[in-house]
C-alpha positions as CSV (number, residue, x, y, z in Angstrom):
1,M,-11.1,88.0,91.8
2,P,-11.5,84.5,90.3
3,A,-9.7,81.7,92.1
4,D,-7.4,80.9,89.2
5,I,-6.1,84.5,89.1
6,A,-5.7,84.6,92.9
7,T,-3.8,81.3,92.7
8,Q,-1.6,82.6,90.0
9,L,-0.8,85.8,91.9
10,A,-0.1,83.8,95.1
11,L,2.3,81.5,93.3
12,E,4.1,84.5,91.7
13,R,4.3,86.3,95.0
14,L,5.7,83.2,96.7
15,L,8.4,82.8,94.0
16,A,9.2,86.5,94.1
17,R,9.7,86.5,97.8
18,Y,11.8,83.2,97.6
19,V,14.3,84.7,95.1
20,A,14.4,88.1,96.8
21,S,15.5,86.3,100.0
22,L,18.3,84.4,98.1
23,D,19.4,87.4,96.2
24,G,19.4,89.6,99.3
25,D,21.6,87.1,101.2
26,R,18.7,86.5,103.7
27,L,19.4,82.7,103.5
28,E,17.9,82.2,107.0
29,E,14.4,83.0,105.4
30,W,14.8,80.3,102.7
31,P,13.6,77.3,104.7
32,D,10.4,79.2,105.7
33,Y,9.1,79.0,102.2
34,F,8.8,75.2,102.5
35,T,6.5,72.9,104.4
36,E,8.0,70.9,107.3
37,D,8.1,67.7,105.2
38,C,9.2,69.0,101.8
39,R,11.5,68.0,99.0
40,Y,14.1,70.3,97.4
41,Q,16.4,69.0,94.7
42,I,18.8,70.5,92.2
43,I,19.2,68.1,89.3
44,S,20.4,68.3,85.7
45,A,17.8,68.2,82.9
46,E,19.6,65.1,81.6
47,N,19.3,63.2,84.8
48,Y,15.7,64.4,85.3
49,E,14.6,63.3,81.8
50,Q,16.3,59.9,82.2
51,K,14.6,59.5,85.6
52,L,18.0,59.2,87.3
53,P,17.8,60.2,90.9
54,I,21.2,61.6,91.4
55,G,21.3,65.4,91.6
56,L,23.6,68.1,92.9
57,F,21.7,68.7,96.1
58,F,18.8,67.0,97.9
59,A,16.8,67.7,101.1
60,D,13.6,66.1,102.3
61,S,12.7,68.4,105.2
62,R,12.7,72.0,106.3
63,A,15.2,70.9,109.0
64,M,17.7,69.8,106.3
65,L,17.3,73.1,104.6
66,R,18.1,74.9,107.9
67,D,21.1,72.7,108.3
68,R,22.3,73.7,104.8
69,V,22.0,77.4,105.8
70,S,23.9,76.8,109.0
71,A,26.7,75.0,107.1
72,L,26.9,77.9,104.6
73,R,27.1,80.4,107.4
74,Q,29.4,78.6,109.8
75,A,31.3,75.7,108.3
76,N,31.7,76.0,104.5
77,L,34.3,78.3,103.0
78,Y,33.5,79.8,99.6
79,E,34.4,82.9,97.7
80,A,32.1,85.8,98.4
81,Q,29.4,85.9,95.8
82,R,25.8,86.9,95.2
83,Y,23.0,85.9,92.9
84,R,20.5,87.7,90.8
85,H,17.5,85.6,89.7
86,L,15.4,86.4,86.7
87,V,12.2,84.3,86.8
88,S,9.5,83.9,84.1
89,S,5.8,84.0,84.8
90,T,4.5,80.9,86.4
91,L,2.5,78.3,84.4
92,I,0.0,76.4,86.5
93,L,0.1,72.7,85.4
94,G,-2.6,71.4,87.6
95,E,-4.4,71.6,90.9
96,S,-5.8,68.9,93.2
97,D,-6.8,68.8,96.9
98,G,-5.1,72.1,97.8
99,I,-1.8,71.3,96.0
100,V,-0.9,73.3,92.9
101,A,1.7,72.1,90.4
102,A,3.5,74.9,88.6
103,Q,6.5,75.6,86.3
104,S,8.7,78.7,85.9
105,N,11.9,79.3,84.0
106,Y,14.9,80.9,85.6
107,L,18.3,82.4,84.9
108,V,20.8,83.1,87.7
109,V,23.6,85.5,87.3
110,R,26.5,85.1,89.8
111,I,28.3,88.2,90.8
112,M,31.7,87.6,92.4
113,H,33.4,89.9,95.1
114,D,35.5,91.5,92.4
115,G,32.4,92.5,90.4
116,A,32.8,89.8,87.7
117,S,29.4,88.6,86.5
118,M,28.5,85.5,84.7
119,L,25.4,83.4,83.8
120,F,25.6,80.8,86.5
121,S,22.6,78.6,85.9
122,S,19.5,78.4,83.7
123,G,16.6,76.0,83.8
124,R,13.2,75.6,85.2
125,Y,11.5,75.2,88.6
126,L,8.9,72.4,88.9
127,D,7.0,73.2,92.0
128,R,4.3,71.6,94.0
129,V,2.8,74.3,96.3
130,S,0.5,73.6,99.3
131,F,-2.4,76.0,99.7
132,R,-3.7,74.0,102.8
133,G,-2.4,76.5,105.4
134,P,-2.6,80.2,106.0
135,Q,0.0,80.9,103.2
136,P,1.2,78.9,100.2
137,L,4.4,76.9,100.8
138,F,6.6,74.8,98.6
139,L,5.9,71.1,99.2
140,E,8.3,70.2,96.5
141,K,10.8,72.3,94.5
142,L,12.8,70.7,91.7
143,V,15.4,72.9,90.3
144,I,16.1,71.4,86.8
145,C,19.3,72.9,85.4
146,D,19.6,73.0,81.6
147,S,23.3,72.1,81.7
148,R,24.8,69.1,83.4
149,R,28.0,71.2,83.7
150,I,27.6,73.0,87.1
151,D,30.3,75.1,88.7
152,T,31.6,73.6,91.9
153,L,30.8,76.9,93.6
154,L,27.2,76.0,94.0
155,A,27.0,77.3,97.5
156,I,23.8,79.4,97.6
157,P,20.5,77.6,96.9
158,L,19.0,78.2,93.5
């Protein structure tokens, strides 16, 4: 299998496992998809395009992601909900020194405890994925939301 196809499949598999963990309420797995020193940010498209650094959520290490999961499980109170991600194929934007830049589009449907469903978020993932170890891991994941209007119930990572 040519390297570009193998890379494509590895990226798509990483992303599929990532959203399956979120959708399956296996949030404790979420930090394991990232390198120790990573960057995860949820930001509006408007702020991203204007190079404004303020986003909805920011973490710069796997430890911060684990803290977020702990807070969700133990400290934060929010209405019971679940997500269902729909993710497009991944477009490889570039590759250098074992780091692959990629983009995917996403839709997230939020399902509330009473069964009500709504489109919660749409946008794109801009990822930098490290292939330097035994398995690919997110070095950086930017979740760029199409809308700057985000429900305050953003509890579960996108």
